[in-house]
N, C-alpha and C positions, 0 to 999 in steps of 0.2 A: 404208748405209741407216740413218736415224735410229732410235733406240730406239722400241719400241711404247709406246702409252699416254701420249704427250706430248700434252697438251690444246691445242686451238686454239680461240680465241675471236674472233668477228667482231661488231662492234657500231658504232653511230653512226648519223648521218643522211647521206643522199647528199651527197657533197662533203666530208664530214668523218668518215670511217670509220677504225676501228682493226682491224687484223688481227694478233693476237698468238698466237704459239705458244710454249708453255713449253719450256724447254731440258732439263727433266728429266721423267721419267715420273711420273704420279700414283700414289699408294698405291691399293690395292684399294678400290673404292668400297663404300658401304653403302646399301642400299635401305630405305626406310621407307614405310609407308602410314599416312596421317593422315586421320581423318574429321572433318568439320565437321558438327556436329549436337548431339544430346543424348539422354539417356535418363533415365527415371524408373521407379520401382517404385510401383505403386498400393498403397493401404492393404491391399488383399487379397493383395498379394504378386505381382501380375501385372506383368511388365516391359513397357515400351513404349519405343520409340525412334524417332527420325527422323534421317535422314542427308540433309543438304543437299548435301554434296559430299565426294568421296573424292579426296585428293591423293596422288599417287605421287611421292615425292621421292627424290633421290639426293644423298648427301653424298660429296663428292670432296675428298680431301686433296691439295692441290697442293704439290709440292716445288719450291722456287725458289732460285736463287742470289740473293744480296742485291741485285744490280743489277737484278733483275726486280721488285722490290718496288713501284716506281712503276707498272709495268704492271698489277699486281694491284690497286693502289689505284684506278687509272683504271677498271678493269673493275667493281669494287665500286661506285664512285661512279655509274657508268652504271646498274647494276642496282638501286641504291637509289632511283633515280627511277621505279621500277616499269616500266622499259622492258625489252622483250624483247631477246634477242641470240641468236646462233648458237653452238653448242658442238659441236666435233668431239671425241669421246672419244679418238680416235687420229688425230693430224694426218696420218698416212700413209695413211689410208683416206678414202673418200668419204662415209661415213655421218655425218650431222650432225643436230642437233635444235635447234628453236627453243625457248628456255627463258626462265624468269623466275628471278631470284635470290630464293630463299626465305629464305636466311640468309647474311650479315647484312642485314637490311632497315634502312631509315632509322631511326636512333635506336639501333641495335645496333652494338657494336664488332666489328671484324674482329680476331680473336685469332690470334696466330701463336706459334710456338715454334721453338726451335732444334732441328735434327736431332741426335739422339744419335749418329748414325753418321758424319755429315759436318759439320765445323765451319762451313763457309761456306754452309750450306743452311738455309733456313727452311721451315717447313711451316705451311700455313693451310688450314682447311677451309671450303669454301663449299657451300651446299646449293642444288640446282637443282630446278625443277619444270617439266615440259613444258608448253608453251603449249597443245597439243592435248588435254591432260588424260589421255592414255593412260598405261598402266603402262610402266615401263622394261623393255626386253627385252635388256639388256646383260649379258654374262657377262665378268668380268675374266679369269678362268681358263677358257679354252675347253677342254671335255673332248672327247677323241676317243671316238667310239662304235664 
């Protein structure tokens, strides 16, 4: 059985789709909540704020062999068009999410680095936001109760 937490991505238009599963598991992801809006403090010291939107984002660090770099570039190119795609956190499971690429967006660079542990492996972080706007309900390390 393949290792857990190997990401699977599915994107494209009918007749020209890509279904890519990474060969290595992702690093533990990081959740962040970002608000779109603003706040001010009145002259009398009373705070006021407004929230237009609350984004629940998930940063995933993909671990890839060098020969998978073209697959990652193609996924980022699709996501930078503001197109949604499907992401399976674990390619061995049936749970998937419709997501947008939150980083890197058009005009931003996809940064990668070499793995300190494995010479032929690169790591790149992408940030995803769910299309439905819900918070992420994923646990990388499932705790037994």
